[in-house]
N, C-alpha and C positions, 0 to 999 in steps of 0.2 A: 825712411818711408818704405812701406811694403805694398807692393802692387798685387791685389787679389785678382786681377784680370789676366795674369800671365797664362794660366791654364787654358782659358778660353781663347787667347791669342794663338797658342800652340795648336789647338784643335781647329781654329779657323785657318791656320796655315796648312794643316793637313787637308782640309776641305778645298782650299785654293789649289793645292797640288792635284787633287782629284779632278777638279773642274778643268784645270789646264790639260790634264791627261785626256779627259773625255772630249774636250774641244779641239785639241791640236794633235793628240797622239804622242806627245812628249812624255817620256818615262817620268814617273813621279820622283824617282831618285835624281834624275837630271834637273828637275825643276826646283829642287830644294834651294840652291843658291839664289835664284831669282825670287822665289817666294819669301825666303828669309830676308832679303834686302827690302822687298816690298813691305813686309810687316815691320821691319826696323823703322822704315820711314813713317809708317802709319802710327806706330807706338810713339815715335819722337814727336810727331805732330799732335797726337792726342795728349801727350804729357804737357807740351808747351801751351796748348790751348786750354786745358782743364786745370792742371795742378797749381801753377803759380797764382792764378786768379783766385782760387778758393783758399789757398794757404795764407795769402796776404790779408784776406778779409776776416778770417776766423780767429777766435781766441785760443783754440786748441788745434794746432795744425796736424797733430798725429791723428786725432779723431776725424778731422775733416778729410784727410787723405784716405783713411780707412773707409769712410762712408762713400767717398767719391769712387774709389777703385772697386768697392763691392757693388755699387750701383752700376758701374761700367761692366762688371762681370755679369750681372743679371741681364743687362741690356744685350750684351753680346750673345749670351746663351739663348735668349728669346729670339733674337734675329736669326741665329743659326737653325733653331727649331722651325721657324717660319719658312726659311729658304729650303732647308734640306729635309724637313719633316722628321717625325720621331717614330714613324712606323717601321717595323722590322721588314726586311726584304729578303726573299730567298736568294741564295747564292747559286748561280748556275755553274755547273762544272766545266 
């Protein structure tokens, strides 16, 4: 099985480190282990809630896993655009 949502999960982890930095002042480098653990748990939960239910019902499990993870990828991208916006922002020196 190939997960097409891995890239979006990595970007979401980067955004989570940024939010932690803005909210608490913790260095993004120091927050990596906590964010990695958080997203490991989130990925594990998403896998066990979504994948086995769809793979057991379909005739073609490879196609079902592709469609499910691609849809998850699109949903994660849309959620991040809604939360963090897609407008470019100037960087202050």
